[in-house]
C-alpha positions as CSV (number, residue, x, y, z in Angstrom):
1,X,-18.7,-15.6,30.3
2,X,-20.2,-13.8,27.3
3,X,-21.2,-15.8,24.3
4,X,-19.5,-13.3,22.0
5,X,-16.0,-14.4,23.3
6,X,-16.7,-17.9,22.0
7,X,-17.8,-16.4,18.7
8,X,-14.4,-14.6,18.4
9,X,-12.5,-17.8,19.0
10,X,-14.7,-19.8,16.6
11,X,-14.5,-17.0,14.0
12,X,-10.7,-17.0,14.3
13,X,-10.3,-20.8,13.7
14,X,-12.9,-20.7,11.0
15,X,-11.3,-17.7,9.4
16,X,-7.9,-19.5,9.3
17,X,-9.4,-22.5,7.6
18,X,-11.4,-20.4,5.2
19,X,-8.2,-18.4,4.4
20,X,-6.5,-21.6,3.6
21,X,-9.3,-22.8,1.3
22,X,-9.8,-19.5,-0.5
23,X,-6.2,-18.4,-1.1
24,X,-4.0,-21.6,-1.2
25,X,-2.6,-21.8,-4.8
26,X,-5.2,-19.3,-6.0
27,X,-5.0,-15.9,-7.6
28,X,-6.4,-13.0,-5.6
29,X,-9.8,-12.3,-7.2
30,X,-13.3,-13.2,-6.2
31,X,-11.9,-15.0,-3.1
32,X,-11.1,-11.5,-1.7
33,X,-14.8,-10.6,-1.9
34,X,-15.9,-13.9,-0.2
35,X,-13.3,-13.3,2.6
36,X,-14.5,-9.7,3.0
37,X,-18.1,-10.7,3.3
38,X,-17.1,-13.3,6.0
39,X,-15.1,-10.6,8.0
40,X,-17.9,-8.0,7.9
41,X,-20.5,-10.6,8.8
42,X,-18.6,-11.7,11.9
43,X,-18.0,-8.1,13.0
44,X,-21.7,-7.3,12.6
45,X,-22.7,-10.4,14.7
46,X,-20.1,-9.6,17.4
47,X,-22.1,-7.8,20.0
48,X,-19.0,-7.1,22.1
49,X,-17.9,-4.6,19.4
50,X,-19.9,-1.4,19.1
51,X,-20.6,0.1,15.7
52,X,-20.7,3.7,14.5
53,X,-20.8,5.6,11.2
54,X,-17.1,5.1,10.7
55,X,-17.4,1.3,11.1
56,X,-20.1,1.1,8.4
57,X,-18.2,3.5,6.1
58,X,-14.9,1.5,6.4
59,X,-16.8,-1.8,5.9
60,X,-18.4,-0.3,2.7
61,X,-14.9,0.7,1.5
62,X,-13.7,-2.9,2.0
63,X,-16.6,-4.2,0.0
64,X,-16.0,-1.6,-2.7
65,X,-12.3,-2.6,-3.1
66,X,-13.4,-6.2,-3.2
67,X,-15.7,-5.5,-6.1
68,X,-13.0,-3.5,-7.8
69,X,-10.6,-6.5,-7.6
70,X,-13.3,-8.7,-9.1
71,X,-14.2,-6.2,-11.8
72,X,-10.9,-4.5,-12.5
73,X,-8.2,-6.6,-11.0
74,X,-4.7,-5.0,-10.9
75,X,-1.9,-4.5,-8.4
76,X,-3.4,-1.2,-7.4
77,X,-6.9,-2.7,-6.6
78,X,-5.3,-5.5,-4.6
79,X,-3.2,-3.0,-2.6
80,X,-6.3,-0.9,-2.0
81,X,-8.0,-4.0,-0.7
82,X,-5.3,-4.7,1.9
83,X,-5.2,-1.1,3.0
84,X,-9.0,-1.1,3.3
85,X,-8.8,-4.3,5.4
86,X,-6.2,-2.6,7.7
87,X,-8.5,0.4,8.0
88,X,-11.4,-1.9,9.0
89,X,-9.2,-3.7,11.6
90,X,-8.1,-0.3,13.1
91,X,-11.6,1.2,13.3
92,X,-13.2,-2.0,14.5
93,X,-11.0,-2.1,17.6
94,X,-10.2,1.6,18.1
95,X,-13.2,3.6,17.0
96,X,-12.0,6.9,18.4
97,X,-9.0,7.1,16.0
98,X,-9.3,9.9,13.5
99,X,-6.2,9.8,11.3
100,X,-5.6,7.1,8.6
101,X,-2.0,6.9,9.8
102,X,-2.8,6.1,13.4
103,X,-5.5,3.7,12.1
104,X,-2.9,1.8,10.0
105,X,-0.6,1.8,13.0
106,X,-3.3,0.3,15.2
107,X,-3.9,-2.4,12.6
108,X,-0.2,-3.2,12.5
109,X,-0.2,-3.6,16.3
110,X,-3.2,-5.8,16.1
111,X,-1.4,-8.2,13.7
112,X,1.8,-8.2,15.6
113,X,0.1,-9.0,18.9
114,X,-2.5,-11.4,17.4
115,X,-0.9,-14.7,18.7
116,X,-0.7,-13.3,22.2
117,X,-4.2,-12.0,22.1
118,X,-5.5,-15.3,20.8
119,X,-3.8,-17.3,23.6
120,X,-5.2,-14.8,26.2
121,X,-8.7,-15.2,24.8
122,X,-8.5,-19.0,24.8
123,X,-7.3,-19.0,28.4
124,X,-10.1,-16.8,29.5
125,X,-12.9,-18.6,27.6
126,X,-15.1,-21.5,28.6
127,X,-17.1,-24.0,26.7
128,X,-20.1,-26.0,28.1
129,X,-19.3,-24.7,31.6
130,X,-15.6,-25.7,31.4
131,X,-12.7,-23.1,31.5
132,X,-9.8,-23.7,29.2
133,X,-7.2,-22.2,31.5
134,X,-7.3,-25.0,34.2
135,X,-7.3,-27.5,31.4
136,X,-4.2,-26.0,29.8
137,X,-2.6,-25.7,33.2
138,X,-3.0,-29.4,33.8
139,X,-1.1,-30.1,30.6
140,X,2.2,-29.4,32.5
141,X,1.6,-32.6,34.4
142,X,1.9,-34.5,31.1
143,X,4.5,-32.4,29.3
144,X,7.3,-32.8,32.0
145,X,7.0,-36.6,32.3
146,X,6.7,-36.8,28.5
147,X,10.0,-35.0,28.1
148,X,11.7,-37.3,30.6
149,X,10.4,-40.4,28.9
150,X,11.5,-39.2,25.5
151,X,15.0,-38.4,26.7
152,X,15.5,-41.9,28.2
153,X,13.9,-43.6,25.2
154,X,16.5,-42.0,23.0
155,X,19.2,-42.9,25.5
156,X,18.1,-46.6,25.8
157,X,17.7,-46.8,22.0
158,X,21.3,-45.9,21.5
159,X,22.3,-48.6,24.0
160,X,20.2,-51.4,22.6
161,X,19.4,-52.1,18.9
162,X,16.4,-54.3,19.7
163,X,14.8,-51.7,21.9
164,X,15.5,-49.1,19.3
165,X,13.6,-51.2,16.7
166,X,10.5,-51.4,19.0
167,X,10.7,-47.6,19.6
168,X,11.0,-46.9,15.8
169,X,8.1,-49.2,15.1
170,X,6.0,-47.5,17.8
171,X,6.7,-44.0,16.5
172,X,6.2,-45.1,12.9
173,X,2.7,-46.3,13.8
174,X,1.9,-43.0,15.6
175,X,3.2,-41.0,12.6
176,X,1.1,-43.0,10.2
177,X,-2.0,-42.5,12.3
178,X,-1.5,-38.7,12.5
179,X,-0.7,-38.4,8.8
180,X,-3.9,-40.4,8.0
181,X,-6.0,-37.9,10.1
182,X,-4.3,-34.9,8.5
183,X,-4.7,-36.2,5.0
184,X,-8.3,-36.9,5.7
185,X,-8.9,-33.3,7.0
186,X,-6.6,-31.5,4.6
187,X,-5.7,-33.0,1.3
188,X,-2.1,-32.6,0.2
189,X,-1.1,-31.1,3.6
190,X,2.5,-29.9,3.6
191,X,4.6,-27.6,5.8
192,X,4.1,-24.5,3.5
193,X,0.3,-25.1,3.6
194,X,0.4,-25.7,7.3
195,X,2.2,-22.3,7.7
196,X,-0.4,-20.8,5.4
197,X,-3.2,-22.0,7.7
198,X,-1.3,-20.5,10.7
199,X,-1.0,-17.2,8.8
200,X,-4.8,-17.3,8.2
201,X,-5.4,-17.9,11.9
202,X,-3.1,-15.0,12.9
203,X,-4.8,-12.7,10.4
204,X,-8.3,-13.7,11.7
205,X,-7.1,-13.2,15.3
206,X,-6.0,-9.7,14.4
207,X,-9.4,-9.0,12.8
208,X,-11.6,-10.4,15.5
209,X,-9.8,-10.2,18.9
210,X,-9.0,-6.8,20.4
211,X,-5.7,-5.7,21.7
212,X,-6.3,-4.6,25.3
213,X,-4.7,-1.7,27.3
214,X,-3.5,0.2,24.2
215,X,-3.1,3.9,24.9
216,X,-3.1,4.8,21.2
217,X,-6.6,6.3,21.4
218,X,-5.7,8.5,24.4
219,X,-2.5,9.6,22.7
220,X,-4.3,10.6,19.5
221,X,-7.1,12.3,21.6
222,X,-4.5,14.7,22.9
223,X,-3.9,15.9,19.3
224,X,-6.2,18.7,18.3
225,X,-7.0,20.1,14.8
226,X,-7.3,23.7,16.0
227,X,-4.4,25.5,17.5
228,X,-4.9,27.1,20.9
229,X,-2.7,29.8,22.4
230,X,-0.4,28.4,25.0
231,X,0.5,30.4,28.1
232,X,4.2,29.9,29.0
233,X,4.9,28.3,32.3
234,X,7.8,30.1,33.8
235,X,8.4,27.3,36.3
236,X,8.9,24.6,33.7
237,X,10.5,24.5,30.3
238,X,11.3,21.9,27.6
239,X,14.8,20.6,26.7
240,X,14.5,22.4,23.4
241,X,13.7,25.6,25.2
242,X,16.8,25.2,27.4
243,X,19.0,24.5,24.4
244,X,17.8,27.6,22.5
245,X,18.2,29.7,25.6
246,X,21.9,28.9,25.7
247,X,22.4,30.8,22.4
248,X,19.5,33.3,22.8
249,X,20.3,34.2,26.4
250,X,17.5,36.2,28.1
251,X,15.9,37.0,24.7
252,X,13.4,34.2,25.1
253,X,12.3,35.5,28.5
254,X,11.5,39.0,27.3
255,X,8.0,40.1,26.1
256,X,9.5,40.7,22.7
257,X,10.1,37.0,21.9
258,X,7.1,36.8,19.5
259,X,8.2,40.0,17.8
260,X,11.7,38.5,17.3
261,X,10.3,35.3,16.0
262,X,8.0,37.2,13.6
263,X,11.0,39.2,12.2
264,X,13.0,36.0,11.7
265,X,10.0,34.5,9.9
266,X,9.7,37.5,7.6
267,X,13.4,37.4,6.7
268,X,13.2,33.6,6.1
269,X,10.1,33.7,3.9
270,X,11.4,36.7,2.0
271,X,14.6,34.9,1.1
272,X,12.7,31.7,0.2
273,X,10.3,33.6,-2.0
274,X,13.2,35.2,-3.8
275,X,14.8,31.9,-4.4
276,X,11.8,30.2,-5.8
277,X,10.9,33.3,-7.8
278,X,14.2,32.9,-9.6
279,X,13.3,29.3,-10.4
280,X,9.8,30.2,-11.5
281,X,11.0,33.0,-13.8
282,X,13.4,30.7,-15.5
283,X,10.5,28.2,-16.1
284,X,8.3,31.1,-17.3
285,X,10.8,32.2,-19.9
286,X,12.1,28.8,-21.1
287,X,9.1,26.4,-20.5
288,X,5.9,28.5,-20.7
289,X,7.0,30.9,-23.5
290,X,10.2,29.2,-24.8
291,X,8.7,26.4,-26.8
292,X,9.7,22.7,-26.7
293,X,12.0,22.3,-29.7
294,X,15.1,20.2,-28.9
295,X,13.9,19.6,-25.4
296,X,15.2,16.5,-23.5
297,X,11.8,15.7,-22.0
298,X,13.1,13.0,-19.6
299,X,15.8,15.2,-18.1
300,X,13.5,18.2,-17.9
301,X,10.8,16.3,-16.1
302,X,13.1,14.5,-13.7
303,X,14.9,17.7,-12.7
304,X,11.6,19.5,-12.2
305,X,10.1,16.7,-10.2
306,X,13.2,16.5,-7.9
307,X,13.1,20.3,-7.3
308,X,9.3,20.1,-6.7
309,X,9.7,17.3,-4.1
310,X,12.3,19.2,-2.2
311,X,10.4,22.5,-2.4
312,X,7.1,21.1,-1.3
313,X,8.7,19.3,1.7
314,X,10.6,22.4,2.7
315,X,7.4,24.5,2.3
316,X,5.4,22.3,4.6
317,X,8.2,22.0,7.2
318,X,9.0,25.8,7.2
319,X,5.3,26.8,7.5
320,X,4.6,24.1,10.2
321,X,7.6,25.4,12.1
322,X,6.6,29.1,12.1
323,X,2.9,28.6,12.4
324,X,2.8,25.9,15.1
325,X,2.8,28.1,18.2
326,X,1.7,31.4,19.6
327,X,3.0,33.2,16.5
328,X,-0.4,32.3,14.9
329,X,-2.1,34.6,17.4
330,X,0.4,37.5,17.2
331,X,-1.5,40.6,16.2
332,X,1.4,41.9,13.9
333,X,2.0,38.8,11.9
334,X,0.1,40.0,8.7
335,X,3.3,40.5,6.7
336,X,4.5,37.0,7.7
337,X,1.1,35.5,6.6
338,X,1.2,37.3,3.3
339,X,4.8,36.0,2.6
340,X,3.7,32.5,3.6
341,X,0.7,32.7,1.2
342,X,3.1,34.0,-1.6
343,X,5.4,31.0,-0.8
344,X,2.5,28.6,-1.2
345,X,1.3,30.3,-4.4
346,X,4.9,30.0,-5.9
347,X,5.0,26.4,-5.0
348,X,1.7,25.9,-6.7
349,X,3.2,27.6,-9.8
350,X,6.1,25.1,-9.6
351,X,3.6,22.3,-9.6
352,X,2.0,23.7,-12.7
353,X,5.4,23.9,-14.4
354,X,6.2,20.3,-13.7
355,X,2.7,19.4,-14.9
356,X,3.4,21.2,-18.2
357,X,6.7,19.3,-18.5
358,X,4.8,16.0,-18.0
359,X,2.2,16.9,-20.6
360,X,4.9,17.8,-23.1
361,X,6.5,14.4,-22.4
362,X,3.2,12.6,-22.8
363,X,2.3,14.4,-26.1
364,X,5.7,13.5,-27.5
365,X,6.3,10.0,-26.3
366,X,2.9,8.7,-24.9
367,X,1.7,7.5,-21.6
368,X,3.6,5.4,-19.1
369,X,3.0,4.5,-15.5
370,X,5.8,6.8,-14.4
371,X,4.3,9.8,-16.2
372,X,0.9,9.0,-14.7
373,X,2.6,8.7,-11.4
374,X,4.0,12.2,-11.7
375,X,0.5,13.5,-12.3
376,X,-0.8,11.7,-9.3
377,X,2.1,13.1,-7.2
378,X,1.3,16.6,-8.5
379,X,-2.3,16.2,-7.4
380,X,-1.2,15.1,-4.0
381,X,1.0,18.2,-3.9
382,X,-1.9,20.5,-4.7
383,X,-4.0,18.9,-1.9
384,X,-1.0,19.3,0.4
385,X,-0.5,23.0,-0.5
386,X,-4.3,23.6,-0.1
387,X,-4.3,22.1,3.4
388,X,-1.2,24.1,4.3
389,X,-3.0,27.3,3.2
390,X,-6.0,26.3,5.4
391,X,-3.6,25.6,8.3
392,X,-2.1,29.2,8.1
393,X,-5.4,31.0,7.4
394,X,-7.5,29.1,10.0
395,X,-4.8,28.4,12.6
396,X,-4.9,24.6,12.2
397,X,-2.4,22.1,13.7
398,X,0.0,19.6,12.2
399,X,-2.4,16.8,13.2
400,X,-5.0,18.5,10.9
401,X,-2.5,18.2,8.0
402,X,-1.9,14.5,8.7
403,X,-5.6,13.7,9.1
404,X,-6.9,15.5,6.0
405,X,-4.0,14.5,3.7
406,X,-4.2,10.8,4.9
407,X,-7.9,10.7,4.1
408,X,-7.4,12.3,0.7
409,X,-4.7,9.8,-0.2
410,X,-7.0,6.9,0.8
411,X,-9.9,8.3,-1.2
412,X,-7.7,8.8,-4.3
413,X,-6.5,5.2,-4.0
414,X,-10.1,4.0,-4.1
415,X,-11.0,6.3,-7.0
416,X,-8.0,5.2,-9.1
417,X,-9.0,1.6,-8.7
418,X,-11.9,2.2,-11.0
419,X,-9.6,2.7,-14.0
420,X,-8.2,-0.2,-16.0
421,X,-4.8,1.4,-16.3
422,X,-3.0,-1.2,-18.5
423,X,-5.7,-1.0,-21.2
424,X,-6.0,2.8,-20.8
425,X,-2.3,3.4,-21.4
426,X,-2.1,1.0,-24.4
427,X,-5.3,2.4,-25.9
428,X,-4.3,6.0,-25.4
429,X,-0.9,5.5,-27.1
430,X,-2.4,3.6,-30.1
431,X,-5.1,6.2,-30.5
432,X,-2.5,9.0,-30.6
433,X,-0.1,7.2,-32.9
434,X,-0.2,10.2,-35.3
435,X,1.3,12.6,-32.7
436,X,3.5,10.3,-30.6
437,X,6.2,7.8,-31.4
438,X,5.0,4.3,-30.4
439,X,7.3,2.2,-28.3
440,X,6.4,-1.4,-29.2
441,X,8.5,-2.9,-26.4
442,X,6.6,-0.8,-23.9
443,X,3.2,-1.6,-25.3
444,X,3.8,-5.3,-25.2
445,X,5.1,-5.3,-21.7
446,X,1.7,-4.9,-20.0
447,X,-0.5,-7.5,-18.4
448,X,-2.6,-10.0,-20.4
449,X,-5.6,-7.7,-20.1
450,X,-4.1,-5.9,-23.1
451,X,-4.0,-9.0,-25.4
452,X,-7.3,-8.1,-27.2
453,X,-5.9,-4.6,-28.0
454,X,-2.6,-6.0,-29.2
455,X,-4.3,-8.6,-31.4
456,X,-6.7,-6.0,-32.9
457,X,-3.8,-3.6,-33.7
458,X,-1.3,-6.3,-34.7
459,X,-0.8,-4.9,-38.2
460,X,-0.3,-1.4,-37.0
461,X,2.2,-2.5,-34.3
462,X,4.2,-4.4,-37.0
463,X,5.2,-1.1,-38.5
464,X,7.3,-0.3,-35.4
465,X,9.3,-3.6,-35.2
466,X,12.4,-2.0,-36.6
467,X,12.9,0.0,-33.4
468,X,12.0,-2.9,-31.0
469,X,13.8,-5.9,-29.6
470,X,12.8,-7.8,-32.7
471,X,15.2,-5.6,-34.8
472,X,18.0,-8.0,-34.1
473,X,18.7,-11.5,-32.9
474,X,21.6,-13.7,-31.9
475,X,22.9,-16.2,-34.4
476,X,25.7,-18.8,-33.9
477,X,28.7,-18.0,-36.1
478,X,30.7,-21.1,-37.1
479,X,33.9,-19.2,-37.8
480,X,34.1,-17.4,-34.4
481,X,32.3,-20.2,-32.6
482,X,30.1,-17.8,-30.6
483,X,26.7,-16.0,-30.8
484,X,26.7,-12.8,-32.8
485,X,24.0,-10.2,-32.8
486,X,22.7,-9.7,-36.4
487,X,20.1,-7.4,-37.8
488,X,16.8,-9.3,-38.8
489,X,14.9,-8.9,-42.0
490,X,11.3,-7.5,-42.0
491,X,9.8,-10.9,-42.4
492,X,11.8,-12.4,-39.5
493,X,10.8,-9.5,-37.3
494,X,7.1,-9.9,-38.1
495,X,7.2,-13.6,-37.7
496,X,9.0,-13.4,-34.3
497,X,6.5,-10.7,-33.1
498,X,3.4,-12.8,-34.1
499,X,4.9,-16.0,-32.6
500,X,5.5,-14.2,-29.2
501,X,2.0,-12.8,-29.3
502,X,0.6,-16.3,-29.9
503,X,2.7,-17.7,-27.1
504,X,1.3,-15.2,-24.7
505,X,-2.3,-16.0,-25.8
506,X,-1.7,-19.7,-25.4
507,X,-0.1,-19.2,-22.0
508,X,-3.0,-17.1,-20.8
509,X,-5.5,-19.6,-22.0
510,X,-3.7,-22.4,-20.1
511,X,-3.5,-20.4,-16.9
512,X,-7.2,-19.4,-17.2
513,X,-8.3,-22.9,-17.7
514,X,-6.3,-24.1,-14.7
515,X,-7.8,-21.4,-12.4
516,X,-10.9,-22.2,-10.3
517,X,-13.9,-20.1,-9.6
518,X,-12.1,-18.5,-6.7
519,X,-9.6,-17.0,-9.1
520,X,-12.2,-15.5,-11.4
521,X,-12.2,-11.8,-12.3
522,X,-14.1,-9.9,-14.9
523,X,-11.1,-8.6,-16.9
524,X,-9.5,-12.1,-17.4
525,X,-13.0,-13.4,-18.4
526,X,-13.4,-10.5,-20.8
527,X,-10.0,-11.4,-22.4
528,X,-10.9,-15.1,-22.5
529,X,-14.2,-14.3,-24.3
530,X,-12.4,-12.2,-26.9
531,X,-9.9,-15.0,-27.6
532,X,-12.8,-17.6,-27.8
533,X,-14.9,-15.5,-30.2
534,X,-11.9,-14.9,-32.5
535,X,-10.8,-18.6,-32.2
536,X,-7.3,-17.7,-31.0
């Protein structure tokens, strides 16, 4: 038996224990980097798994996201780390996969089947010349008698109190012995922590032990990026073909089928272009040249985004439908292609209109995560439309769209992890205070990474207390015997704001001091250093 198999089992058990040590009651920070280094080291040492360029690139992406978590910890960077780990798992075990979506599916299957894969690996392994399978098989000679003995011990204990006392004393001694061993090996072991260890072992098994006999690679290998003209087989037909033939009669069997499909496509794209043209002309007159006075920015943006989502989805589905078969190779499809290009261009103009709405919204009311999210969505739409254009012009397949867009989304996820979004949003809004109306409640709702900014601009932010939650407070009225909402004075608002800010600072310092080295990250350290230097 190969030595690498024992390495996989040892790495799985070690990985579970390391997972417990690194992440139990700890924040996700530098421990993710340590765990990533452990994973990649085992994968490199495992000679049973071949490595290629994709393996090294995905490993590098996992290290990159680990560093991003340490340097710029946020929910986005932690999510990027887990997605990168899933990509590493998928590529490690199924190196022929090409699409991010199938790679993530493979990683999910690895995790779901990890317990079964681990048991199979243990049964097939040997240590010091001994196989585990015969050893485990012999356990049945112990388990069955043990069940019988337990049953009759319970029965006899119910019939005789003295016998029950001896049994209780016996099991109490065994329980104490086991607890002493567990407490020696694992301090403060509890059921939640035991389950946490099991989770770590399952995750390690998914990473290091391969799922055998999975046809996912073969299934994806049948998907091609380039469309190929298919000759119709008159002897066989699909269920869809038979259903369409009920309504189309002999039309599908004639040589003019492609011509008919081309005409249907021309009519469809002509109508769709006219519809979206009407929408774009309205945007052109009211949004691009109509000014922004009296605009309800929220309503305008939400309506435009909803229309855009529906339009982009329809654009991709319609184009995929008409340009997924032999119509791509029809010599007289130039008009259809031009109409498809015009449809893509008009959708791109719709993207620009929604972007302009979002920029107006930001210029008037400042940055928020939702407004940034709209811009990210628009960027993804542009990438999607560009790939749809390439699909039509170069006769690409639907698999090509999935592969390229999935890769683009993953790269953007990594790129956006470099930005400290909380600080960026608060800093942008404060720096543009002359042109936008600051929302104090929004600015104070971000993570503790913004505490230095809030403290530095405390006096500025105090000017906006009248429109914040500090503008009123509940007071107990003796006459009505209930709490009544009353407007606060300027001094009361300022005092409440400063007290809340100081409470946040004190709570952050306490949590930072309680954290170990495993929970260390640069942004929290940077905040702590600022508070220390300013004696806060």
